[in-house]
N, C-alpha and C positions, 0 to 999 in steps of 0.2 A: 504493500499499499504506499502511496506517495506520502511523504512526511507532511504534517500539517504545520504551517509557519506559526510560530509562537509569538503572538501579539500580546504585550503587556498592556491591556486595555482595561479602563474602569468603566463598566457598563452601569449607566445610570437609570435604566429602564427597569422599574418595579411595578408589577401589577398586583392587585388585591383581588382575591377570588373567595368564593364560599362554596361549600359542599353541602348538597341537599340530598338526603338519603330516604327513599320511601320506605314506609314502615314495613311492608311485607318482604322487604329484602334483608332487614335485620333481624336475625334469627330470634332475638328475645325482646324486640322493640314493639312497642305499641303505638308510637308516635313518631313523627319526622323528627330527623336530627340535622342540626346545622353545625358545621364545623368551618373554621377559617381556613383558607387555601391561598397560598401566595407563590409568586416566582421569586427565585433568588439568582444571583450571579454564582454559577457552580462551574469550576473548572473541571477538565476531564480527569485530573488527578483526584477529584473528589468522587465524581460519578463517572467511572469510565463505562464505555459502550462495548457490547459484544463485537466481535471482529468483523461480523457481516453488516455492521451498522456504522454511520458516521461517527467519527471521533474529533472532537474540537478541544482545543485548549482552554477556550473561554466560551461560555454559552450562557443563556438564561433559561432556567429550567422551572417547570411547574412543580410545586412542593406542597405537600399537605403535613399538618401536625396530627399525629394520632398518639394514644398510649397502648403500650403493649406490656404483657406479663401480668403477674399476681404477686405483689401489689404493682399496679401500673407504672410504667416508666415512659416519660414523654420522649418521642421520636419525631423526627422530620425526615420526609421521604419524597423523592421525586417520583411523579406520576408519568409512567413511561408505556404508551400503547405498542411500542416497538419491542418490548421485552417480556419474557415469561416469568422467570424466577424472581420473586420479591426477595430482598435481602437487607440485613441490618449489619452494621459495623459493631461486631461484638468483641473488639479488642478489650481485654479486661484491665490492662494497665498501660498508661496511666488512665485512670477513669476521667472522662471528660464529658460534658453535656451531650456530645455527639454520638456517644457509644451506649449500646444496650448491654446491660450485664445479666447474662442468663443465670448466674449463680444466685442472684437475688428474687429470682421467680420460681415460685412453686409450681406453676403451670407450664414451665418450659420442659420439653421432651425431645431429647436428640433422637434421631432416626437410625436404626441399626442398619448395617450394610446388608443384612438379610432381608429387609423389608422391600415389598414391590415397588414402593415409592422411590427407593434408592435406584431402581432400574428404569425409572421413567426416562424416555428419550426426550431430549429438548436441545435446540440448537444453541441454547445459552452455555451449555457445557462444552468448552472447546477441548477439553481433555475427559476420557471416561472417569466416572466416579470410581472411587476406590474405597478400601477399607483402612481406617486409621488404626493404630496400635490398640485402641479400645473397641475395634470392630464396630466403629460408627461410620455412617455414610459421610465420605469426604468428598467434597467438589472443589475444583479450581476453575475460575474464570480469568482467562488472559485476554488482554485487549490490544487494540490495534497501534496504541501509543506506548507500547511495552510495559504497561502497568498490568497489575494482576491482583485479585483477591481470592482467598481460599479459606475454607472452614467447613463447618458440618451442616448438613440439612437437618431441620428440626421442625417441630410443630410448637405452635404457641398461640395464646389467646390475644387477639387484636381487639381493642376497644374503640368504639366509636361513639363517643360520649358515654351514655349509660348502656349501650348495647355491646354485648360481647360476641365475638366470632371465634369460638374455640376450635383447636385442632388445624389452624392455618399453617400449611407447610411454607417455610421460607429457608433462606441460607443465613446461617449465623456465621458471619465472615470476619476474619481478622483483616486489619487495614492492608496488609500485604505490601507489594512494592510500589505504592502510588507515587505519581511523578511530583507531587507538591503536597507534603504531609500538612502544611499549614491550611490547605483548604478543606481537609477532613472535619475540622470544626464546624463547617457550615451545614452539614447534612448528615443524617444517620444512615440513609439507605435508599432503596429504590423499590416502587411498588410495580410489579410487572402486570400489564393490563392487556396483553394480547389474547389470542383465543385458545393458547395452550393450556393443557389440563392442570398444570401447577400455577397458572396465573392468579392473581388475587380475585380478579373478576369472575373467573371460572370456578374458584372455590367457594365464593359467596353465593354462586348459583343465580346470579342476576342475568336476566334476558337481554338487558340493554342498558346503556348509560350514555350520557352526552354532557358536553360541556359548552360554554360560550366565553370566549376570551375577548375582553374589551381592548380598546387602544390606549389612548393617553390617560384616561381618567382612573384607571387602576382599579376597576372592579369587574365582576363577572360571576359566573355560577357554573358549577359541576354538578350533575344530578345523576343519581342512580335510580333507574325506574321509568316510568311512563311520563312523558312530558305532555300533559294534557292541559295546556293553558290557553284561554280564549284569545289572548294578545298575540300568540305565537302563530306565525304564518304556517300554512301547510308545508311540510318538508318534502323535497324532491330527493328521490333515492337513486342510488347507483348500486348495482349488485356487487358483492365480493366475488373476486375471481377464484374459482375452486379448481384445483388440480390434484387429483387423487394419486398420480404416480409421483414417488419421490424424485425430485430433481436437484442436482448439486447446489444450484445457485438460488433456488426458490424457497422462500419461506412461507411454509403452508399454513401457519398460524398467525401471520401478520394480517392486518387489515388492507388487503390488496384489493385495488380498484383498476379499472381499465381506462388509461388515458388514451383518448382517440385523436386529439389534436389541440393546437395552440393557436390562438389568434391575437392580433395586436390591432386595436381600434378597429375590429371587424374584419381584418385582413388574415385569413388562415395561412399560417406557414406552409408552403409548398413542399411538404414532407409525406411520404406514404404511411398510412396506418401501421404497416408493419414495423416501423421505427419504434412505435410505442408498446409493441406486443412483446411478451417474454419468448425468448428463443427455445430451441430444444433443450438447452441446458437448464432453463428457468431464469437466466439472466434477463434483466429488463422489465422486472415487475414495477408496479406503482404502488407505494406504501404511504398510508396516512399516519404519521408519526408525531405524538406529542412530545417525544423525546428528543426531537431535533428542531432547532430554531428556525432556519431558513429552508427554501425548497431548493432541490438538485436535480438536475436532468442529465440524462446520457448526453455525450458529446454531440452527436449530430443534431439533436433537438435543441441543445443549449446554444450551439453555434448559430443555428438559423434563428433563433429568438434573439440573441444577443445582436446579430446584425440587423434585424427588422427594427429593434428598439433604438439602436443607434442611428438608423436611417430616419426614423420618425422623430427623433428628438435633436437632430442636427440644427444648429442654431438657436436651440432652447437650452441645451445643456453643454458644459464645457468638459470634455473627456479628460481625465487625469493622465497626463503623458508620463507615466512612470511604470515600464514593463516589469519592474522588480517588485511592485506592490501588488500583492494578491491577498485579499481579506480572507481570512479562515482557509487558506490553501486551496480554495476553489472558486472564489468570486473575484474575476479579473477585469470586470467592467466597472470602473469607479469614475466619479465626477468631482470636479471642483465647484463648490457653491459658496457664493459670498456669505461670511458669517452674519452680516448685517441683515441678511434676509429673514423675514418672520415667517415665510411659508415657500414651499417649493413651487416652481412654475407648473402650468398645466401639463399634465403627462398623459401619453396614451395608455389606454386600460389594456391589460393582458388577461385573457380569459383561458383557463385550462378546462378544456372540453372532455368531460368523462361521459361514460355511457349513461344517458338519461338526465345528466345535470351538468351545469357549468359552475366553475368557482371563479369569480371575478376579483382581479387583484388590480387596485386602483390607487391613485394619490400617494399618500405617504407610505403605503405598504410596499411600493415599488423600490424605494431608496431608503437605505439605513445609513444614518450618521455614524461614522466610526468614531467612537469616543477618544478624545486625546490626540488625534491626528489632524494637523492642519498643514496647509501650503500657502505661506504668506498670510494674506488676510482671508484665505478661504478655508471652509471646512471640506472634509472629504466625505462623499456619500457613495456608497456601493449599491449596485443593482442587486436586489434580494433573491435572485436566481443564480445559482452556482453550477459548476461542471463536475458531475459525478466522476467523470473519467479522471480528473485531476486527484481525486482522493482514492482512487482504485476501487470505487464502489460500482458494482454492476446492477444498478437499480435507480428509478425514479423515487424521490422521497419528498412528500408534501409535508413541510414543517409547520409548526404552530404560528408562526409570524403571519402566514397567509391565511390562517384560519380566524384572524380577529374579526370580530362583529359578524360571525356565522354561528349559528346554532348547529353543532356538529353531533349527530347522534350515531352510536355505534350499536346497531341492532343485530346482536349475536344470534338470536332465535331465528331470524329471517334472512341472515347472511346478506346484509346490506349496510351501507353508510348513508344517512340522510343529511341534508343541510338546508338551511334557510338563512336569508339575510336578516339580521336583528341588531338593534342597538343593545349591546351586552350590559351596558351601564344601566339603561332603563329596565331591562330584564332583571337585574339584581334588585333594583328598587321596587318593582312590581312583586317580587317574591320576598319582600321585606328584608333584603339582605344588604341594603345600602349602609356604607360605612361613613 
């Protein structure tokens, strides 16, 4: 995999979210439960990604605070629709607020290597699970940036306010060889939300969940269960791509949809639909991923989009003339914008055309100001689509930046993803979640 350029940036974008959980999905709950959910600046040294996913050294990640164990311990976890196994940092010394201590929990139960759970096959395990000297199920996760975590599979009670979810399988991991130990203090672990049998959502038994990520004003909502609100527009759905035969580069438990085309201000890029379809190895799938910030396209599609966007913004935007500057290792179309400007100039709209639905990317979602980087009196903005080929990733990935102000529903029971445009700050207010 191509190495990712390490940019020492201070991200100043912070969102504030809430999680709204339907009563029938919480095993012991009789009422709805509301929890705070936020985004934090997380480096890949803190939350590394599985090797078949994008790996960044700086990112904005969606996080939720839960309590785990008996008595409950506070943890902060990244919500990732692209991962299966949930895990917590269980390093026992030195004890910090970012670690979970299993020795202090009476409900913690390590899983023996003889258990069928230990033999569950998941792409998250880059090495086969093994038995440790105590005959407990031992797993190692290695990552594209040369970091790793390892530890034992275990079961534990996860608490969502007053509701307990006993027997949830997760990884109780040591910190391992993370690239930046200082970042470990920012989060405790990761909640895997894909369709694999060990994911958090699968173990909950929830048929669907949805979220709405707002833009500037830092509010939004994540909901487990049915979204039946009179103010919510009818959702348009695109089916999940199902492939029964195992293929080396196809993740069968990801939320894979079919990208069929891209248009810029109504002009469809002159590319055959085969460019967007997985090939015989499974390479080329399109994944909706809350664990990735921006959107990444395979080389031919990215190049065509880049050239058309540059053509339509000629005379409107000033291209950054610096071939050595590539934001996050894959975003090589950047611009100089006067810092004195209070808003960006009018930009062409990019529409991602999926089977049955389109996702519109317009205005400020198209350009991202690189924090701390200037050229004279100009700020540097980069196009929020990147080139998957520069990262060695054989997939299209739709990141959460382009999901802002969309109600995104992941309907597991019906194998589909739905979306509708909505003001997510107003959605939070209507649900009584305004902060």
